[in-house]
C-alpha positions in Angstrom: 0.0 0.0 0.0 0.9 3.6 -0.2 0.8 5.8 2.9 0.4 9.6 2.6 0.4 12.4 5.1 -1.6 15.4 4.2 -3.3 18.5 5.6 -6.9 18.5 6.7 -8.3 21.2 4.5 -11.7 21.1 6.1 -10.5 22.9 9.2 -8.0 25.6 10.0 -6.0 23.1 12.1 -2.3 22.7 11.1 -2.5 19.0 12.1 -2.0 16.5 9.4 -3.5 13.1 9.0 -2.1 9.9 7.5 -3.9 7.5 5.2 -3.0 4.3 3.5 -4.4 3.1 0.1 -4.0 -0.6 -0.4 -3.6 -2.7 -3.6 -7.3 -2.8 -4.2 -7.7 1.0 -3.9 -9.4 0.8 -0.5 -8.3 2.7 2.6 -6.4 0.5 4.9 -3.8 -2.3 4.9 -3.2 -4.7 2.0 -5.4 -7.7 2.3 -5.6 -11.0 0.5 -8.6 -10.8 -1.9 -9.1 -14.5 -1.5 -11.2 -14.8 1.6 -10.5 -17.7 4.0 -13.4 -20.0 4.6 -13.7 -19.3 8.3 -13.4 -15.5 7.9 -16.3 -13.0 7.8 -16.0 -9.8 5.8 -17.9 -6.5 6.3 -17.7 -4.0 3.5 -18.2 -0.4 4.8 -19.7 1.8 2.2 -20.1 5.5 2.3 -18.5 8.9 1.7 -16.3 11.2 3.8 -17.4 9.8 7.1 -16.7 6.2 6.1 -13.4 6.9 4.4 -12.4 8.9 7.4 -11.4 12.3 6.0 -9.3 14.1 8.6 -8.4 11.1 10.8 -5.6 8.6 10.7 -6.1 5.0 9.4 -6.7 3.5 12.8 -9.2 6.2 13.8 -11.7 5.5 10.9 -14.9 3.8 12.0 -14.3 0.7 9.8 -10.9 0.3 11.6 -12.5 0.7 15.0 -15.2 -1.8 14.1 -12.6 -4.4 13.1 -10.8 -3.8 16.4 -14.1 -4.6 18.2 -14.0 -8.0 16.5 -10.4 -8.7 17.4 -9.6 -12.4 17.5 -12.9 -13.4 15.8 -11.8 -13.8 12.1 -13.6 -10.7 11.0 -12.3 -8.2 8.4 -13.8 -4.8 7.9 -12.9 -3.4 4.5 -13.1 0.4 4.2 -14.8 1.0 0.8 -15.6 4.6 1.6 -15.0 7.2 -1.2 -14.4 10.9 -1.0 -16.8 13.0 -3.0 -19.0 10.1 -4.1 -22.0 8.1 -3.2 -22.1 4.7 -1.6 -23.1 3.1 -4.8 -19.8 4.2 -6.3 -18.0 2.4 -3.6 -20.0 -0.7 -4.3 -19.1 -0.5 -8.0 
């Protein structure tokens, strides 16, 4: 994946946030597209709030949701998109 540090241009804050885009183009770590038989996947769709504009990778709600399932073979993929609709993320 590619990790970028950028300004949050939605506020006057000088703080930067870090985001990672994986091989599939989703926000978050690289994952194996072949799902293991005993693993459940949740695909989080949405716009700015889902993608997590202005917060670091581990602070997005999909990342926090996956953390809640720690140790339970659950992956939460962040398919949020900036400036789009959830249907675009599904596509």
